[in-house]
N, C-alpha and C positions, 0 to 999 in steps of 0.2 A: 529538488527533481517534483514535478506537478503531476499528478496522474491526470493521464488524456480524460475526457469525459465526451459521452455522447449524447445529443437529445432524444428524450423520450416522453410522448405526453404521459402525464402523471397520472393522470386519474385511470387512464386507460391500462397503464403499468401496474399500476397497485392490482387493476381486476383480474388480471392475467398475469402468473407467473412466467408465462412465456416471454415477456416483455420487459423484465427486469431482473438484473442479479447485483453486481457492484456496480452501478452505472450513474450518470452523472442525473440529476434530478430535475423535473420539468413541471413546471407548474400547470395547472389543467386549464385544458382550451372551453371550458363549458362557461367561462367569465365572457366571452366573447359575443355570448347571447347568439340568437337567430335558428336556434335548433328547437324543435318541438320539444316541448317538457314531457318527461315520462309520466306514465301515470303514478297517483299518490301512491306510495309504498312505505312500508315500515323503514326507518331511517337506517342505514346500514351500521353496524359497529365499527369504533374507528380503527383503524389498521396499523398495528404496532410497528414502530422502526424498531429494528434488529440489529443493525450496525450502520457503520460510515465513519466517514472521514472530513473533516471541514479544513481547508486550507486559507489561511489569512497571515499576512504581515504586519496588521496594523495600520504603520505607516511608515515608508521606508526612510524619510528624512528625519524620524523621530530615530528609528534604529542607527542610523548613520550618526546622529547625534550623541547619543549614548556612549557608543564604542570610539568616539576621535575625540570630540572636544570635551566631551564630560569624563572621558578615560575612565568610562565604565565597562560593564559586560551585561551580556544577556545571555539567561541560562533557561532551560526547559525543564520539565518536569511532569510526574504522574501521569506519563504516557503520552506526552506532548513529543514532538522532534522537530528540529530545525530541517528546514528545504532552501533550496535556491532561493526561492522569494519569499522567504518569510518563515511561517511555521504551520505544521501538521496536527493537529487535533482528532482523536480518534473515539471508539467505542461509543457509536451514536445510539442513544436512546429516544424515545418520543412516539408520537402517532401521527397517523395522517387521517383527519376527517371528512369522509364521504359525501357528508351533508353541505360542510361549509367550505369544502374544499382548501381546509388550511392545513398547513404542515408546522408542526413544533418539532423541536429535536434540539438535544442537548450534547455535548461532546466534553467527553475527557482530557485532562491536562494542562498544564499552566505555561505560563512562562513570563521570568521576572527580568527588569531593568532595573540594573542599580550603579549608583555611581558614588564612592564615598569621598571623591573630590568635591562634588556637588550637591552630596547629602541627599540623597533620596533613594527609594527602593519601591518600585511600583510592579505588583503582581495582578496577573490578569487570568482568572481562572471559571472554570464551569462555563465556557461559552453557549450560549442558546441562541437558536434562530426563531423565528416567529412570521410565517409568510402572509399572516394575517394581519398583524401592526407593521410588518414589514422594517423589523427592528433587530439588532444583534445585541443582545443582553449579557452582559459579563458581571460576575464579581470580582472587584477591585479592591485591594490591600494596597494601601499607600502607606508607608512608615508604621506599620504594624497596625492600621486602623483599617478595618474590612467596613467596604460599603456594598451592599448586597443587590443584586438585579438591576444594574445600572443599565439604563438604555444608551448604549456606547456609540453604535453608528445605525445610522438610517442605511437598506440595503435595498437597492433597485431588483426587489422579486419581480417576475414578471410571466409570463407563460411561456417563456423560453426555456432553454437549460438553465441550469443552476451552476453558470461556467464563469467564472470572470464577472462578475457581477460588481456594479458601481457600488462604492461605500463611502459615506458622509460621515466625519466624525461628530458628534454632538457636544453641545456646551458642556456638560456632565463628564464628557471623555478629557476635553482640554482642561477643565480645572482639574481632573485628577492626573492627567499627565504632567501638571506642571505650569500651563500656560495656556491662556485665553485665546492665544493666536492660533490653536490647534482646531478651535469650534469652526465648523462649516468646512474645515479643509477635505479634500478629496482622499481618502485613505488608500490601502492596498485592496486589488481586485479580491473577492470572496467566490470559493469555488468549494460547493459541498457535493458529497456522494451519499446516498443514502440505500440501506438493504431492506427488503420486506419479506415475509415470511411467503412460501408458496401458495397461491392462492386456488380454488376449486377450479376445474376445467369450466369452459363455458358451455352452455347449454347445445344440444343439437341444432337449434334453432337460430344459434350465433353465429357469426362470420368465422371460420376456423383458421384464419390465417396466424401466424405465430408472429406476426411483427406488427403492432398499431401503428395508424399514420399519426406523425408529428404532429396531426392539428385533431384528431379523433375528437368528438365531443360525447362522452359517455352519460348514462342517464343518470338519475339521482341513486338506484340501487348499485351502481358503479358496474354493471356489466356490461363488457364491450359491445359497443352501439355497432348496426349494421355496415356502418360505413367504415370501420376499423378493418379493411380489405387491403390495402396497400401492400405491392408485392414484397416478398420478404427482402431482395436484395436492395430495396430501395428504403431501407432503414435498420436501425439495430434488430438483431435477433438474438433471442435466448440462446445460450449454450447450453445444450441438454446432456453433457458429459464431456469429457475431456481426460487425457493423460499427458502428464509432463516428464521428459527422462532429464534429471541433473544429478551433478554428484558433487556441489559446492566447489572443492576445488581437489584435482586428483592428487598434487603432491602432498598436500594438507592429509589425505585420507591415509595416502602411502606410508606418511612418518607415523601418523597415530597407529595405523594396524601394526606396520611392520616393525614398529618399537614394543607390542606386545598390548596395545589399546585397542577398542572396538568402537566400530560406528553401526549403529543401530536403528533400521527403520522401524516406524512404528504409525499407529493411528493412519493407517491409509497409504503408507510410502510402504513399498516391497524393493527386495533387490533385484535389480536388473542390468545382467550379465557383469561389467566392472563399474556399473554407476547403479543408480536408484531410478523407479519411477512412482511419481505422485499421481494418486488418482481423484475421482471426485469432483473435476472440474466444472465451473459453473462461472456465469458471467454473461458477457454479452460481446457480439461480434457486429461491426460494421462494416462488411466488403467495400461497400463504396467509397465510404469515407477512409477507409486501411485503418480502421481501430478495433482493438482488443481488449476488453479488461476481462480478465480470468484469474481465479482462485482455485487452489487446489488442495487438496486433504492431504495430510501426513508430514510427519518430520524426521529428521536425522540426529542421532544423539552422538557426538563424538567423547569418547573418555580415554583419558591415559592418566590413570593413577598417579605414576612414578611423576609426572609432571605438574600434576592437578589441574590437567584439563577435563573440564566438563562442559560441554557447550552443545546446545541443541537449536537447530535450525527448521523452523516451520512455518506453517500459514502463509507459503510461498505465495504470492501473486504475481500476473504478468500484465503491465500496461503498456499498449503499444499504441503509436500514430504513426502511420507513413515509414518511413527508413528508421525511425528510434523508437526506444522503449526502455522501461526499468523493469528490473526485477525487484520486488520489494517484498521483504519477510519480518517474521520476529526472530531474535536472537534471546536465549534464555540460558542463564548461568545459575547456580547453586542460589545466588544472592539477588539476582538481579533480573529483568525482562527487558528489553529494548523492544517496542512493539514500531511496527512500520517503517522499518529501517530502508532508506532508497537503496540497497544493496549492492546493485552492478547495472551498468547500462547495456541495451540490448543493440546491435548491428544489424539492422532489418531491411539494409539497402539493396540486397539482394532477393527479397523477401517478396512472393506473390501473394496477395490476399484474394485468392480464389478457391471456392469450394468445389469438392468433387465428390459426387455421391452423398452430399449432406456432411462431408468432413472438409475441414481446412487442416492442412499440415505444414508446420514450420518447422525445418530441420537445419542441424548445424549453425543456429543463431550464435555469433560470437558474442562473446560477453567482456566484462571489463569492470574492475572494481570500483564503485565510487568513493570519495573520501568517507564515509559514512562506513561504508562494506569495510575498509580497511582497518577502521577504529574498532570495529567489534572484535578482533585479533589482537587488541593492544593489552599489554600488562603494566604494572605499575613500576617497573624497573628499565626496561628496554623500548617501550611504546610498541608500537605495531613493527610485524618484519615488512609487511605489506603496505602497499600505496596505490593511492587512486590511477588508475590505468592499468593496473597488474591485471594479464588475464586470469579468468577463471574458466570453470567447465563451461561447455558449450551447451546451450539448450535446445531440447529438441520436444516439440508438443504436438498434440493433434486433440480438436476438439469437433464436437458434432452439433447441427444445429438442427438435423434431422429425426426426427424420434424412430424413424427405420434404419439410420444410420448406423453400422457398426464399427466401433472403435477397435484398431489393433489389437492383437493380443499382447504385443509388446513394442515400446517406443524406441528406434534407432537411437543409440547411445555413443555421442561423438563428444569427445572430451576436449579441453586444451591440448595445444602442441607442446605441453611441458613433459620431459623425459621420462620415462618409468624408473622409479627407483632401484638403484643398483640394489642387487642381491634378492628382489622379489620381495613377496609379504611374508618371507620367513625369513627374512635377513637379520640380521644384528641391527642394534642403533645406530650404528657407524655406517651400515650398508645403506640404510633409507634416508640419514640424513643429505645425502648428496640431491636428493631431489624433492626440496621443500619448497621449490617456486621463488626461493630468494636471491636466484643466480649468486650464490655465493658458494665458494668451493667447499666441499664436506672437511679438509684440514683444517680450514678456518674454524669453521662451526664448532669442532670438537675441542678446541682450545680450554674453554673454560666453562663452569656452568651457567654464565649468562648468555654464551654462545647456543648452549643446548636449550636454554628456552627459547632464544630466539627461532632456533630452527624447529621448534613446538611451535610454528605459526603465531608467537605472541599471544598465546592464550591468557585468558582472563585469570586464570589461577597458576601458579609459577612454584617449580620446585627452590627452595631456599639451601638447600645442602648442595654442597659440591658433589659431582658424580662423575666416575672416572669411566670414560669410553669403552664400551665392549665390543670385542672383534675388531 
């Protein structure tokens, strides 16, 4: 899954928090020239990068070679995840220099290409981008030997969005990948998303438009120029607040709660009827291009000690483009955290990207597990009881793009059409196993301890002892 991105003029975006959240990065328009220079002023302090992701697959033909001809494997670690088109690296840190208009950012995560048959192991880690040198730097470990700061690829950074940028592998990359023939090859497209801290509001003499024009040319002080006055509907708008109602998967909640476990909202998530609401919405919305990129505060912790279930879902993000979208989140257990998991797809075929009174509402959005989402429920005995395509709870969200807009006090809670668990929340273990979302009869699930574990939605931690069904 690749998060959709939207164009924003980078320098103006950094100057006004109203134009940037978690959105595709756009290089400054000032390099085009033509605008009168602002009076000499003290150079602004660099603006830190406080988060973001980088999507890149290195080279598709190389990935295919590793997994087929070389009979090898590709693994990710340290926060990197696999996507449909390659890999995602997160935890961006770095800075934007308002004087040189150069961005430098480093991303966490590593990917390892290994083949026992062809006797090689290549690990790429600590990926960094530099829009000044237009390079992608990587630390490469080949067969145990580390080569740091390798100029691995040339990247076509420009004044447009940092989306699907052309990459060209260098001679150094070819050598470390094991063949000089890779040098000069066009690598996989690169997309980056960077986040910056909120900036002070512009002075009264500055245009108050909430959305800078993609061609805006800021002054050296990085204050938005008077030309930053395009209508809000013509470009990305900052999300000033938002709420999301979602309960992960109704049948899983019913199983955990009905069997004596708990589901605890925290850090901004609260109970919302028979589901939960996540607040603190932020990000960007482009109604014209039908793009939404929003993150929400809060997490849900599922605990059921008898079956050693302890899973926390949090840092929920919604990325949409037109009729499709993805729900991305982090999954934490007692021993590990999986970041940036593309957990579920969103069906927005009936959605209308229209704001009313400064609010956009997307209600009863159908969702379905991705392969990565289903895998988060896997255990070391039975795998995952869920599979890609299985329904999870519907998503309802409302975001505001007007400072005077008032968010609703509660968000509608519409869940997937999974039948409610028999016996209610206070029923016995057997009464709730009938509705785990696995489409397996309760009688079959109660037969053995393995089946009971499967009924627990394939949690990472499982009971090793046999249990006798109660009730």
